C-alpha positions as CSV (number, residue, x, y, z in Angstrom):
1,M,8.6,-10.6,20.7
2,T,12.3,-9.9,20.5
3,S,13.5,-11.9,17.4
4,G,16.7,-11.9,15.4
5,Y,14.7,-12.4,12.2
6,A,12.6,-9.3,12.9
7,I,15.7,-7.2,13.4
8,V,17.2,-8.5,10.2
9,A,13.9,-7.7,8.3
10,V,13.9,-4.1,9.6
11,L,17.5,-3.7,8.6
12,V,16.9,-5.2,5.1
13,V,13.9,-2.9,4.5
14,A,15.9,0.2,5.6
15,L,18.9,-0.8,3.5
16,G,16.7,-1.7,0.5
17,T,15.0,1.7,0.7
18,I,18.4,3.4,0.6
19,L,19.6,1.3,-2.3
20,V,16.4,1.9,-4.4
21,G,16.6,5.6,-3.5
22,T,20.1,5.9,-4.8
23,Y,18.9,5.0,-8.2
24,G,16.9,8.2,-8.2
25,L,20.2,10.1,-7.6
26,R,21.5,8.8,-10.9
27,V,18.5,10.1,-12.8
28,S,17.6,13.3,-10.8
29,R,19.4,16.3,-12.3
30,T,16.9,19.2,-12.6
31,T,14.7,21.1,-10.1
32,S,11.7,19.6,-11.8
33,D,13.1,16.1,-11.2
34,F,13.4,16.9,-7.4
35,Y,9.9,18.4,-7.1
36,V,7.7,16.5,-9.5
37,A,9.8,13.9,-11.3
38,S,9.6,16.1,-14.4
39,R,5.9,15.1,-14.7
40,T,6.7,11.9,-16.5
41,V,5.4,9.2,-14.1
42,S,2.9,6.7,-15.7
43,P,-0.4,6.0,-14.0
44,W,0.4,2.4,-12.8
45,W,3.8,3.5,-11.5
46,N,2.4,6.6,-9.9
47,A,-0.6,4.6,-8.4
48,S,1.8,2.1,-6.8
49,A,3.8,5.0,-5.4
50,I,0.7,6.7,-4.0
51,G,-0.4,3.4,-2.5
52,G,3.0,3.1,-0.8
53,E,2.9,6.6,0.4
54,Y,-0.7,6.7,1.5
55,L,-0.7,3.4,3.5
56,S,0.9,4.8,6.5
57,A,1.4,3.8,10.2
58,A,-2.4,4.3,10.6
59,S,-3.1,1.9,7.8
60,F,-0.6,-0.8,8.7
61,V,-0.8,-1.0,12.5
62,G,-3.3,1.7,13.6
63,I,-6.5,0.5,12.0
64,A,-6.1,-3.0,13.3
65,G,-5.3,-1.6,16.8
66,L,-8.4,0.6,16.8
67,I,-10.7,-2.3,15.6
68,F,-9.1,-4.6,18.2
69,A,-9.9,-2.1,21.0
70,Y,-13.1,-0.4,19.9
71,G,-14.9,-2.7,17.4
72,P,-16.6,-2.2,14.1
73,D,-17.2,1.6,14.6
74,M,-13.5,2.0,13.6
75,L,-14.1,0.4,10.1
76,W,-15.0,4.0,9.1
77,F,-11.2,4.7,9.0
78,P,-10.4,2.4,6.0
79,V,-13.7,3.2,4.3
80,G,-13.0,6.9,4.6
81,Y,-9.4,6.6,3.6
82,T,-10.4,4.9,0.4
83,A,-13.5,6.9,-0.3
84,G,-11.5,10.1,0.1
85,Y,-9.7,9.2,-3.2
86,L,-13.1,8.9,-4.9
87,V,-13.9,12.5,-3.9
88,L,-10.4,13.5,-5.0
89,L,-11.0,11.7,-8.4
90,T,-14.3,13.4,-9.1
91,M,-13.7,16.9,-7.8
92,V,-10.0,18.0,-8.0
93,A,-7.6,15.5,-9.6
94,A,-7.5,16.7,-13.2
95,P,-8.1,20.5,-12.5
96,L,-5.4,20.4,-10.0
97,R,-3.0,18.8,-12.4
98,R,-3.8,21.5,-15.0
99,S,-2.8,24.2,-12.5
100,G,0.8,23.5,-13.3
101,A,2.0,23.9,-9.7
102,Y,4.7,22.1,-7.7
103,T,3.1,22.4,-4.3
104,L,-0.4,23.3,-2.9
105,P,0.8,26.8,-2.0
106,D,1.7,27.2,-5.7
107,F,-1.8,26.4,-6.6
108,A,-3.1,28.9,-4.0
109,E,-1.0,31.7,-5.5
110,A,-1.9,30.8,-9.1
111,R,-5.6,30.7,-8.4
112,F,-5.9,33.9,-6.3
113,R,-2.8,35.8,-7.5
114,S,-2.0,36.6,-3.9
115,R,1.1,36.1,-1.7
116,G,-1.1,36.3,1.4
117,V,-3.2,33.4,0.4
118,R,-0.1,31.4,-0.5
119,A,1.5,32.2,2.9
120,V,-1.5,31.0,4.9
121,A,-1.7,27.8,2.7
122,S,2.0,27.2,3.3
123,I,1.6,27.5,7.1
124,L,-1.3,25.1,7.1
125,A,0.5,22.6,4.8
126,L,3.4,22.5,7.1
127,A,1.2,22.0,10.2
128,I,-0.7,19.2,8.5
129,G,2.5,17.5,7.2
130,W,4.2,17.6,10.6
131,L,1.0,16.4,12.3
132,Y,0.9,13.5,9.9
133,L,4.7,12.8,10.2
134,L,4.5,12.4,14.0
135,P,2.5,9.2,14.1
136,Q,4.8,7.7,11.4
137,L,7.8,8.2,13.7
138,E,5.9,7.0,16.8
139,G,4.8,3.9,14.9
140,A,8.4,3.2,14.0
141,G,9.4,3.6,17.6
142,L,6.6,1.1,18.6
143,T,7.7,-1.4,16.0
144,L,11.3,-1.4,17.0
145,N,10.4,-1.4,20.7
146,T,8.2,-4.5,20.1
147,V,10.7,-6.5,18.1
148,T,13.9,-5.5,19.9
149,G,13.1,-3.8,23.2
150,A,14.9,-0.6,22.1
151,P,13.6,2.7,23.3
152,D,10.9,4.3,21.2
153,W,13.1,7.2,20.1
154,V,15.5,4.8,18.3
155,G,12.9,3.7,15.7
156,A,11.9,7.4,15.1
157,L,15.5,8.4,14.7
158,I,16.2,5.6,12.2
159,V,13.2,6.5,10.0
160,T,14.2,10.2,10.1
161,M,17.8,9.5,9.0
162,V,16.8,7.0,6.2
163,V,14.1,9.2,4.8
164,T,16.2,12.4,5.0
165,A,19.1,10.7,3.1
166,N,16.7,9.3,0.4
167,V,14.9,12.6,-0.2
168,M,18.1,14.6,-0.2
169,S,19.6,12.2,-2.8
170,G,17.0,12.3,-5.5
171,G,13.8,14.1,-4.4
172,M,10.5,13.1,-5.9
173,R,12.0,10.9,-8.7
174,S,13.9,9.0,-6.1
175,I,11.1,8.4,-3.7
176,T,8.7,7.4,-6.5
177,F,10.8,4.3,-7.1
178,V,11.0,3.7,-3.3
179,Q,7.3,4.0,-2.7
180,A,6.2,1.9,-5.6
181,F,8.4,-0.9,-4.4
182,Q,7.2,-0.4,-0.8
183,Y,3.5,-0.7,-1.7
184,W,3.9,-4.2,-3.0
185,L,6.2,-5.1,0.0
186,K,3.5,-3.9,2.4
187,L,0.7,-5.7,0.7
188,T,2.8,-8.9,0.8
189,A,3.8,-8.3,4.4
190,I,0.2,-7.9,5.7
191,T,-1.4,-10.5,3.4
192,V,0.8,-13.6,3.7
193,P,0.8,-13.7,7.5
194,I,-3.0,-13.3,7.8
195,V,-3.5,-16.4,5.6
196,F,-1.4,-18.5,8.0
197,L,-3.0,-16.9,11.0
198,I,-6.5,-17.8,9.8
199,V,-5.3,-21.4,9.1
200,A,-3.9,-21.5,12.7
201,W,-7.2,-20.2,14.1
202,Q,-9.0,-23.0,12.3
203,V,-6.5,-25.6,13.6
204,H,-7.0,-24.2,17.2
205,G,-10.8,-25.0,16.8
206,S,-12.2,-21.8,15.2
207,E,-12.9,-20.3,18.6
208,S,-15.7,-17.8,18.4
209,L,-14.7,-14.2,18.0
210,T,-18.0,-13.0,19.5
211,K,-18.4,-15.0,22.7
212,P,-20.4,-13.4,25.6
213,E,-17.4,-13.4,27.9
214,Y,-14.6,-10.9,28.6
215,P,-11.3,-11.5,26.9
216,V,-9.1,-13.8,29.0
217,F,-5.4,-14.7,29.2
218,R,-4.9,-17.9,27.2
219,Q,-1.8,-18.7,29.3
220,D,0.2,-17.3,32.1
221,T,1.3,-14.0,30.6
222,E,4.1,-11.6,31.8
223,V,3.2,-8.0,31.0
224,T,5.6,-5.1,31.1
225,F,4.1,-1.6,31.5
226,Q,6.0,0.9,29.4
227,R,4.5,3.9,31.1
228,L,2.4,4.9,34.2
229,T,-0.9,3.1,33.5
230,T,-4.4,3.2,35.1
231,I,-6.3,-0.1,34.7
232,H,-9.8,-1.3,35.7
233,A,-10.3,-4.9,37.0
234,D,-13.8,-6.2,36.7
235,R,-13.0,-9.2,38.9
236,F,-10.6,-10.1,41.6
237,I,-7.3,-11.3,40.2
238,S,-4.0,-12.5,41.8
239,I,-0.8,-11.5,40.0
240,R,2.9,-11.9,40.8
241,G,5.8,-9.7,40.0
242,T,7.9,-6.6,40.7
243,G,6.8,-3.0,40.3
244,E,4.5,-0.4,41.8
245,I,0.8,-0.8,42.4
246,D,-1.3,2.1,43.7
247,G,1.8,3.8,45.0
248,A,3.1,0.8,46.9
249,R,6.3,-0.9,45.8
250,V,6.2,-4.8,45.6
251,Q,9.1,-7.1,44.9
252,N,8.4,-10.6,43.4
253,T,5.2,-10.8,45.5
254,V,1.7,-12.1,44.9
255,V,-0.7,-9.2,44.9
256,V,-4.5,-9.3,44.7
257,L,-6.1,-6.7,42.5
258,T,-9.5,-6.0,43.8
259,E,-12.4,-4.9,41.6
260,G,-12.0,-1.3,40.5
261,Y,-9.2,1.0,39.3
262,H,-5.5,0.5,40.0
263,R,-2.4,2.5,39.0
264,I,0.6,0.5,37.7
265,G,4.0,2.2,37.7
266,Q,6.2,2.6,34.7
267,G,8.6,-0.3,34.2
268,S,6.5,-2.7,36.4
269,E,6.5,-6.4,35.3
270,F,3.7,-8.7,36.5
271,T,2.5,-12.2,35.5
272,F,-1.2,-12.6,35.0
273,P,-2.7,-16.1,35.4
274,K,-4.3,-18.2,32.7
275,D,-8.1,-17.9,32.2
276,A,-8.3,-14.7,34.3
277,A,-10.4,-11.8,32.8
278,V,-8.1,-9.2,31.3
279,P,-8.2,-5.8,33.1
280,H,-8.6,-2.9,30.7
281,L,-7.1,0.5,30.3
282,S,-9.1,3.0,32.2
283,T,-9.8,5.1,29.1
284,M,-11.1,2.0,27.1
285,E,-14.5,0.5,27.3
286,H,-14.3,-3.1,28.7
287,N,-16.8,-5.1,26.6
288,T,-17.4,-8.8,26.2
289,N,-16.4,-10.0,22.8
290,E,-20.1,-10.2,21.9
291,M,-20.7,-6.5,22.8
292,W,-17.4,-5.5,21.1
293,S,-18.6,-6.9,17.8
294,L,-21.7,-4.6,17.8
295,P,-21.8,-1.1,16.4
296,M,-21.9,1.9,18.8
297,S,-20.2,-0.2,21.5
298,S,-16.9,1.7,21.7
299,G,-17.8,3.4,24.9
300,Q,-17.3,6.9,23.5
301,D,-19.6,9.7,24.5
302,F,-21.8,10.8,21.5
303,P,-20.7,7.8,19.3
304,L,-23.0,8.9,16.4
305,Y,-21.3,12.4,16.4
306,G,-17.9,10.8,16.5
307,A,-18.7,8.5,13.5
308,Y,-20.1,11.3,11.3
309,S,-17.2,13.6,12.2
310,L,-14.7,10.9,11.3
311,I,-16.5,10.3,8.0
312,I,-16.3,14.0,7.1
313,A,-12.6,14.2,8.0
314,T,-11.5,11.2,6.0
315,F,-13.8,11.8,3.0
316,L,-12.7,15.4,2.6
317,G,-9.3,15.4,4.2
318,T,-7.5,13.3,1.6
319,M,-7.6,16.2,-1.0
320,G,-6.0,18.5,1.6
321,L,-3.0,16.4,2.4
322,P,0.1,18.0,0.9
323,H,1.9,14.7,0.2
324,V,-1.1,13.3,-1.6
325,I,-1.8,16.4,-3.7
326,V,1.8,16.7,-4.9
327,R,1.7,13.3,-6.4
328,F,-0.8,14.4,-9.1
329,Y,1.7,17.0,-10.3
330,T,3.9,14.2,-11.4
331,N,1.4,12.9,-14.0
332,P,1.9,13.9,-17.6
333,N,-1.7,15.3,-17.9
334,G,-5.1,15.5,-16.4
335,T,-6.3,12.2,-18.0
336,A,-3.4,10.4,-16.5
337,A,-4.2,11.9,-13.1
338,R,-7.8,10.5,-13.3
339,R,-6.5,7.1,-14.4
340,T,-4.0,7.1,-11.6
341,T,-6.7,7.7,-9.0
342,L,-8.9,4.8,-10.3
343,I,-5.9,2.4,-9.9
344,V,-5.2,3.8,-6.4
345,L,-8.8,3.0,-5.4
346,G,-8.3,-0.6,-6.3
347,L,-4.9,-0.9,-4.6
348,L,-6.2,0.6,-1.4
349,S,-9.3,-1.6,-1.4
350,V,-7.3,-4.8,-1.6
351,F,-5.0,-3.7,1.3
352,Y,-7.7,-2.6,3.6
353,L,-9.3,-6.1,3.7
354,M,-6.5,-7.3,5.9
355,P,-6.2,-5.0,9.1
356,P,-9.7,-5.8,10.4
357,M,-8.8,-9.5,10.5
358,Y,-5.8,-8.8,12.7
359,G,-7.9,-6.7,15.0
360,A,-10.5,-9.5,15.4
361,L,-8.0,-12.2,16.1
362,G,-6.3,-10.0,18.6
363,R,-9.3,-10.3,20.9
364,L,-8.5,-13.9,21.3
365,Y,-4.7,-14.1,21.2
366,T,-3.3,-10.8,22.5
367,P,-5.9,-9.5,25.0
368,E,-3.2,-8.1,27.3
369,L,-2.7,-5.2,24.9
370,L,-6.1,-4.0,26.0
371,M,-4.5,-3.5,29.5
372,T,-1.2,-1.8,28.5
373,G,-2.8,0.4,25.8
374,Q,-0.3,-0.8,23.1
375,T,-3.2,-1.9,20.9
376,D,-1.3,-0.7,17.8
377,A,1.1,-3.6,18.4
378,V,-1.5,-6.3,17.7
379,V,-0.3,-6.7,14.1
380,L,3.3,-7.2,15.2
381,V,2.6,-9.6,18.1
382,L,0.0,-11.9,16.6
383,P,2.2,-14.1,14.4
384,T,4.5,-15.3,17.2
385,R,1.6,-15.6,19.6
386,M,-0.5,-17.8,17.3
387,I,2.2,-19.8,15.5
388,E,5.1,-21.3,17.6
389,G,8.6,-21.8,16.5
390,I,10.5,-20.5,13.5
391,G,7.4,-20.2,11.4
392,G,5.8,-17.6,13.7
393,Q,9.1,-15.8,14.0
394,L,9.5,-15.6,10.2
395,L,6.0,-14.3,9.8
396,G,6.5,-11.8,12.6
397,A,9.7,-10.6,10.8
398,L,7.8,-10.2,7.6
399,V,5.1,-8.1,9.3
400,A,7.8,-6.0,11.1
401,G,9.5,-5.3,7.8
402,G,6.3,-4.3,6.2
403,A,5.4,-2.0,9.1
404,F,8.8,-0.3,8.8
405,A,8.3,0.1,5.0
406,A,4.9,1.8,5.8
407,F,6.6,4.3,8.0
408,L,9.5,4.9,5.6
409,S,7.3,5.4,2.5
410,T,4.7,7.7,4.0
411,S,7.4,9.7,5.7
412,S,9.3,10.1,2.4
413,G,6.3,11.6,0.7
414,L,5.6,13.9,3.6
415,V,9.2,15.1,3.8
416,V,9.3,15.8,0.0
417,S,6.1,17.9,0.2
418,L,7.2,19.7,3.3
419,A,10.7,20.4,1.9
420,G,9.1,21.9,-1.2
421,V,7.0,24.3,1.0
422,L,9.9,25.2,3.3
423,S,12.4,25.9,0.5
424,Q,10.0,28.1,-1.5
425,D,8.0,29.8,1.2
426,V,9.9,29.8,4.4
427,L,13.7,29.7,3.7
428,R,13.3,31.2,0.2
429,L,16.2,29.0,-1.1
430,G,15.8,28.0,-4.7
431,G,17.2,25.1,-6.6
432,V,18.4,21.7,-5.4
433,R,20.6,23.0,-2.6
434,G,17.6,24.8,-1.0
435,F,15.5,21.7,-1.3
436,R,18.1,19.6,0.5
437,I,18.5,22.0,3.3
438,S,14.7,22.1,3.8
439,T,14.6,18.3,3.8
440,V,16.7,18.3,7.0
441,L,14.4,20.8,8.7
442,A,11.3,18.9,7.6
443,G,12.4,15.8,9.4
444,I,13.9,17.3,12.6
445,V,10.7,19.0,13.8
446,P,8.4,15.9,14.1
447,L,11.4,14.0,15.6
448,A,11.5,16.5,18.4
449,M,7.7,16.3,18.8
450,T,7.9,12.6,19.6
451,F,9.6,13.3,22.9
452,I,6.6,15.2,24.2
453,S,3.6,13.4,22.6
454,T,1.3,11.6,25.0
455,G,1.3,8.4,22.9
456,M,-2.3,8.4,21.6
457,P,-3.1,5.7,18.9
458,V,-1.5,6.4,15.6
459,A,-4.7,6.2,13.7
460,D,-6.3,8.8,15.9
461,M,-3.3,11.2,15.3
462,V,-3.6,10.6,11.6
463,G,-7.4,11.3,11.9
464,L,-6.6,14.7,13.4
465,A,-4.3,15.5,10.5
466,F,-7.2,14.6,8.1
467,A,-9.5,16.9,10.1
468,V,-7.2,19.9,9.8
469,A,-6.8,19.3,6.1
470,A,-10.5,18.9,5.5
471,S,-11.2,22.1,7.5
472,S,-8.7,24.4,5.7
473,L,-7.1,23.2,2.4
474,C,-10.2,21.2,1.3
475,P,-12.4,24.4,1.2
476,L,-9.6,26.2,-0.6
477,L,-9.4,23.5,-3.3
478,M,-13.1,22.8,-3.7
479,L,-14.2,26.5,-3.8
480,G,-11.1,27.6,-5.6
481,I,-11.7,25.2,-8.4
482,W,-15.4,25.2,-8.7
483,S,-16.4,28.8,-7.8
484,S,-15.5,32.1,-9.4
485,R,-16.9,34.1,-6.4
486,I,-14.1,33.3,-3.9
487,T,-11.9,36.2,-3.2
488,K,-8.5,36.6,-1.6
489,A,-10.0,37.7,1.7
490,G,-12.5,34.9,1.7
491,A,-9.9,32.3,1.0
492,I,-7.7,33.5,3.9
493,A,-10.6,33.9,6.3
494,G,-12.0,30.4,5.5
495,M,-8.7,28.6,5.8
496,L,-8.0,30.2,9.2
497,A,-11.6,29.8,10.5
498,G,-11.5,26.1,9.8
499,G,-7.9,25.2,10.1
500,V,-6.9,27.0,13.3
501,P,-9.7,25.5,15.5
502,A,-9.1,22.0,14.1
503,L,-5.3,22.3,14.6
504,T,-5.7,23.7,18.1
505,A,-8.1,20.8,19.0
506,G,-5.6,18.3,17.7
507,L,-2.7,19.7,19.6
508,V,-4.7,19.8,22.9
509,T,-5.7,16.2,22.4
510,M,-2.2,15.0,21.6
511,F,-0.3,16.8,24.3
512,T,-2.7,17.0,27.2
513,D,-5.0,14.5,29.0
514,T,-8.6,15.7,28.7
515,G,-9.9,12.7,30.6
516,D,-13.7,12.2,30.6
517,A,-14.5,15.8,30.0
518,W,-17.7,16.4,28.0
519,Y,-15.9,18.3,25.4
520,E,-13.3,15.6,24.7
521,I,-15.2,14.2,21.7
522,L,-15.4,17.7,20.2
523,L,-11.6,18.0,20.4
524,S,-10.7,14.5,19.3
525,R,-13.2,14.5,16.4
526,P,-13.4,18.2,15.4
527,A,-14.2,17.9,11.7
528,A,-18.0,17.9,12.1
529,W,-17.9,21.5,13.3
530,T,-14.7,22.9,11.8
531,V,-15.3,21.8,8.2
532,P,-18.7,23.6,7.9
533,L,-17.1,26.6,9.6
534,G,-14.3,26.8,7.0
535,F,-16.6,26.4,4.0
536,T,-19.1,28.9,5.4
537,V,-16.7,31.6,6.4
538,M,-14.8,31.3,3.0
539,Y,-18.0,31.8,1.0
540,V,-19.7,34.4,3.2
541,V,-16.6,36.6,3.5
542,S,-16.1,36.4,-0.3
543,L,-19.7,37.5,-1.0
544,S,-19.5,40.3,1.5
545,R,-16.3,41.9,0.1
546,R,-16.6,44.1,-2.9
547,R,-14.2,43.1,-5.7
548,P,-12.6,45.9,-7.6
549,H,-12.1,43.7,-10.7
550,A,-13.6,40.6,-12.3
551,P,-13.4,37.4,-10.4
552,V,-10.4,35.2,-11.0
553,Q,-11.2,32.4,-13.4
554,P,-11.7,29.0,-11.8
555,V,-9.0,26.4,-12.5
556,R,-11.5,24.0,-14.0
557,E,-12.1,26.5,-16.8
558,R,-8.5,26.9,-17.9
559,G,-7.3,25.1,-20.9
560,G,-4.2,23.2,-21.6
561,D,-1.7,21.4,-19.3
562,T,0.9,23.7,-17.8
563,T,4.2,21.8,-17.5
564,M,6.5,24.6,-16.1
565,H,6.7,26.1,-12.7
566,P,7.0,29.9,-12.2
567,S,10.5,29.5,-10.8
568,D,11.7,27.9,-14.0
569,P,13.8,30.2,-16.2
570,E,11.9,29.0,-19.3
571,F,8.5,29.9,-17.7
572,P,6.6,32.4,-19.9
573,R,5.8,35.5,-18.0
574,Q,2.8,36.4,-20.2
575,R,0.7,33.4,-20.7
576,S,-2.5,33.1,-22.7
577,G,-4.5,30.2,-23.8
578,P,-7.9,29.0,-25.0
579,H,-10.9,29.1,-22.7
580,H,-13.8,26.8,-22.8
């Protein structure tokens, strides 16, 4: 889909992000500006920024790719992403704002008065943030590769450089402007093309999306395999091209793929004939479109367990994401935090109507992606595939620009939250200078990780970050806010008991090939067992430990709205306030 328009769109988005971010440099002067925008962001402005930050690679390209590949079971992703904010609204938004912290580790220390609890929370916040940043960079690489043919690492490098420059220039105040602008850009970029695509589908005859046949090539289609790929052909198929098949090198030759599995070498290019059934990736269930449209047809082992585990991770993981939590510290007070969350629910709901439509149309118009495994590219490829000429190229450019905005905005929020943790808890460098140094480190680590990742779907990678957050920081927040029984030892034990297994499962899934092993579903969807483990250990250890003093007062019972951070010179060392 190489298109000059798409390249221009990506460059315009990157340049626009830098220009909007520079405005933050003019108004960011204090430490509070860099960390929490001096807590002066209005609900509508903050909600738009949260929408821009939260709608990541998983939302813009990943959800459509998973629905395209696995069917309606994957609708739990957008449902869970949105419902997670409802849980956040009802349980933690206002109490968390009243804690007066800059970062989640700040909250941990304020609640338990323990540097040990803070240290564990900091490590987990960094792990979750970097785990979430990785799919943003991989999604950027996929986007740039799709529209220009550039290597994947180029897109990741561009996003890292732009985000680092923006965050270093103005911190939270700067990226608030950027992310609010980018939400509306992303909504436009995903909504306008789908309107034209649905019209084109109608013009083409409204072909059924649930036919009892396998997806087929609509025309002779040349496919390039970016990596070593194992495919399964359900029928004999004759192909022509150059590359490696089952260890044998062929040069511009007609080859017959027999029914069964075949290994296609990296860099191979083959042309598949019109009306032939599309072979599928070996790790992907090959369903007819009719079977694909039914629940529990994704081909996963233990699909019901996978669905419930995904629901637990997304419903509870939102409140444990560092870049989400830090946003509520920018509101003036707890009431504004609640109002912000309500607006966010509306903004997310509107956006999430669009990706499933892309996934469904992909079954008809881009079925070859089921064979290469690049299902996340369905949003990027569809416009030029369905609409010929300059119209399709312009719509494709709009989608590419929106996708790049998604990567930039989410990455910006993550880097801000990570830089805050790194500067305060790892490097111990205070002030604006320490924040800027930490920003560079926050971006370099996930950039290095992109070179060794196995390239799993971005929505799955984000799902793992949610699982770690739900298993560790969610228990800390929920029990820390609503229970007076939780002790320092219990908080540390619970975070480690839930977070370490979930993080280990995620890393094993991302960087190794578990194949068809029976335990693969337990590793790829760990929340169903790690979340209960984290909550249970935190509560049981707290009850089993004798406390030498009265329990720490829950945050929900504290009065007032703290507006200073302990590192501020004006922060009162002996605080007292009304209790109710």
